[in-house]
C-alpha positions as CSV (number, residue, x, y, z in Angstrom):
1,M,124.9,34.1,-33.0
2,H,126.5,30.9,-33.0
3,T,124.8,27.8,-34.6
4,P,125.5,24.5,-33.7
5,K,125.5,21.9,-36.6
6,R,123.1,19.3,-36.1
7,P,125.0,15.9,-36.1
8,K,123.6,13.2,-38.2
9,I,121.7,10.8,-35.9
10,V,119.3,7.7,-36.6
11,D,116.2,8.7,-34.9
12,G,116.1,8.3,-31.2
13,D,112.5,8.4,-30.2
14,K,112.3,4.3,-31.5
15,T,114.5,2.1,-29.7
16,I,114.4,-1.6,-29.2
17,K,117.0,-3.0,-26.5
18,N,117.4,-6.5,-26.4
19,F,119.3,-8.8,-24.0
20,A,120.4,-12.6,-24.9
21,V,122.1,-14.2,-21.3
22,Y,124.7,-17.4,-22.2
23,D,126.0,-19.4,-19.9
24,R,129.6,-18.5,-20.8
25,P,130.6,-15.6,-23.2
26,F,131.2,-18.1,-26.1
27,W,132.0,-15.5,-28.7
28,R,135.4,-14.3,-26.7
29,E,137.1,-18.1,-27.8
30,N,137.0,-17.3,-31.4
31,G,138.2,-13.6,-30.8
32,H,135.1,-12.1,-31.0
33,A,134.4,-9.1,-28.0
34,E,133.4,-5.8,-27.5
35,S,131.3,-4.9,-30.6
36,L,129.4,-5.3,-33.7
37,M,127.3,-2.8,-35.7
38,L,125.5,-5.0,-38.2
39,S,123.0,-3.4,-41.2
40,D,120.7,-6.3,-41.6
41,P,118.4,-5.0,-39.7
42,G,120.7,-2.4,-38.1
43,M,121.7,-3.0,-35.0
44,A,124.2,-2.3,-32.7
45,V,125.5,-5.5,-30.3
46,F,127.6,-5.4,-27.4
47,D,129.4,-7.9,-25.5
48,T,127.9,-7.0,-21.0
49,S,129.2,-9.8,-19.9
50,T,130.6,-9.7,-16.4
51,P,134.3,-11.3,-15.4
52,G,133.5,-14.9,-14.6
53,G,129.7,-14.3,-15.2
54,P,127.8,-15.8,-17.6
55,G,127.0,-14.0,-21.2
56,H,125.4,-11.1,-22.1
57,L,124.7,-9.5,-25.6
58,C,123.1,-6.2,-25.7
59,V,121.3,-5.4,-28.7
60,L,120.1,-1.9,-29.4
61,I,118.0,-1.2,-32.7
62,A,116.9,2.4,-33.2
63,G,115.0,4.5,-35.8
64,P,113.4,3.1,-39.3
65,E,114.8,-0.2,-38.4
66,A,113.3,-0.5,-35.1
67,R,109.7,0.5,-36.3
68,G,109.7,-2.2,-39.0
69,L,110.4,-4.7,-36.5
70,D,107.3,-3.7,-34.5
71,G,104.9,-6.1,-36.8
72,L,106.8,-9.0,-36.1
73,T,105.9,-11.4,-32.8
74,A,108.1,-11.7,-30.0
75,E,109.4,-15.0,-31.0
76,A,109.7,-13.5,-35.2
77,R,112.1,-10.6,-33.8
78,R,114.0,-12.5,-31.7
79,A,114.6,-15.7,-34.4
80,L,115.6,-12.5,-36.9
81,I,117.8,-10.6,-34.7
82,L,119.4,-13.4,-33.1
83,G,120.3,-15.2,-37.0
84,A,122.1,-11.7,-38.0
85,I,124.2,-11.9,-34.7
86,A,124.7,-15.9,-35.6
87,A,126.4,-14.9,-39.1
88,Q,128.9,-13.3,-37.0
89,L,129.4,-15.5,-33.7
90,G,128.4,-18.5,-34.5
91,S,124.7,-20.9,-34.3
92,D,125.5,-21.2,-30.6
93,V,124.1,-17.3,-30.4
94,L,120.4,-18.8,-31.7
95,I,120.2,-20.6,-28.4
96,P,120.4,-18.2,-25.6
97,R,119.3,-19.5,-21.9
98,G,116.9,-16.1,-21.1
99,W,116.0,-13.3,-23.7
100,H,115.1,-10.0,-22.5
101,E,113.3,-6.9,-24.7
102,K,112.1,-4.0,-24.1
103,S,110.4,-1.9,-26.9
104,W,111.0,1.9,-25.8
105,H,108.8,3.4,-28.1
106,Q,106.0,1.2,-27.3
107,D,106.0,2.0,-24.1
108,R,102.9,4.3,-22.9
109,Y,105.0,5.8,-19.9
110,V,108.0,6.3,-21.7
111,G,107.4,7.5,-25.3
112,G,110.5,7.0,-27.2
113,G,113.7,5.8,-26.9
114,Y,116.5,6.8,-24.0
115,T,119.1,8.2,-26.4
116,A,120.5,8.5,-30.5
117,L,122.5,6.7,-32.5
118,P,124.9,8.3,-35.0
119,V,124.1,7.0,-38.4
120,I,126.4,4.2,-39.9
121,G,129.0,5.4,-42.0
122,H,129.1,9.2,-40.9
123,D,131.5,10.7,-38.7
124,E,128.9,12.7,-36.7
125,G,126.3,11.9,-33.8
126,Y,129.5,10.0,-31.9
127,F,129.4,10.7,-28.0
128,P,129.7,12.8,-26.3
129,A,128.7,15.4,-27.8
130,S,130.2,19.0,-27.7
131,A,129.6,20.5,-24.0
132,A,131.0,23.5,-24.7
133,P,129.6,26.7,-23.2
134,V,128.6,29.3,-25.5
135,G,128.4,32.5,-24.1
136,N,126.6,32.6,-20.6
137,I,125.1,29.2,-21.9
138,H,126.9,26.1,-20.2
139,W,125.5,22.3,-21.8
140,A,124.4,19.5,-19.5
141,G,122.9,16.3,-20.6
142,S,123.9,12.9,-20.7
143,E,125.3,12.7,-24.5
144,T,127.6,15.4,-23.4
145,A,129.6,13.1,-20.7
146,S,132.8,12.0,-21.0
147,E,131.6,8.6,-19.5
148,H,128.4,6.8,-19.3
149,A,126.6,8.9,-22.3
150,G,123.2,8.1,-23.0
151,Y,122.7,6.8,-19.6
152,I,121.4,8.3,-16.1
153,E,125.1,8.2,-14.6
154,G,126.4,10.3,-17.6
155,A,123.4,12.7,-16.9
156,I,124.5,12.9,-13.2
157,E,128.4,13.3,-14.5
158,S,127.3,16.5,-16.6
159,G,125.3,18.3,-14.3
160,E,128.1,18.1,-12.0
161,R,130.4,19.3,-14.1
162,V,128.1,22.4,-15.0
163,A,127.3,23.1,-11.8
164,R,131.4,23.1,-10.8
165,E,131.7,25.6,-14.0
166,I,129.5,28.2,-12.9
167,A,130.2,27.3,-9.3
168,E,134.1,28.6,-10.7
169,I,132.5,31.4,-13.1
170,L,130.9,33.1,-10.3
171,S,133.3,32.9,-7.3
172,A,136.0,34.7,-10.1
173,T,133.2,37.3,-10.7
174,S,132.5,37.8,-6.9
175,G,135.6,36.9,-5.4
176,D,133.9,34.7,-3.0
177,D,134.4,30.8,-2.9
178,A,131.2,29.7,-4.2
179,T,132.6,26.2,-4.6
180,S,132.0,25.7,-0.1
181,S,129.1,25.0,1.2
182,P,126.6,26.5,3.5
183,T,127.2,25.1,6.6
184,S,130.8,24.5,6.2
185,S,133.5,27.1,8.5
C-alpha cells in the first residue's frame, strides 16, 4: 500500500488574515512587489492590488504565530503586524486608509483556518499537492489545484479535473462516451 509522505506544514487551524488598504501601491516605486515572508511574527505578505486601483497588502499569519496574537488588542495586533512590514517597505505602511482583520480560528462558525502554509525553510507542503491517483483513488481538493490552490476556485478546478479523469476511465472500460451529457443527441 502506498503511504504518501506527510509534508511539514504550519498548523492550519489557526489563521489570521488582514488587508491593509492604501491610496496607491507605493511599495512598488521602490522595487518591492509580489510577496514577502517575514519571521517576527511569522507571516506571508502579498501585494493584491488591482491594476490602477488602490494599494492592497494581504497578510496571512498561521499556526502558533496566529494563536500568539490572540491576547493582543486589535490595535496592538495591527501595530505589530504593520511595524514588521514597515521594516521592509517603509514607514508609509504604518498609515493605511483601511484595515480589515479576520481571525478564522476565533469564528465560531468556521472553527479554524481555510488552508495550511508550509514551514519556512522546508521544501515540503507547497501547493499544488500531488493529485496523482493511487489505484482507484483520485484526489480532489483545493490544495491539488494547479491554480488558486487553497481557495474555492481551486476546489472547483480540482473537482472538475477528477470528474474528467473518472469519466475517461469509465469511457475506456465501457466503450461508451461517458463524457457526453444524457440530454445530448
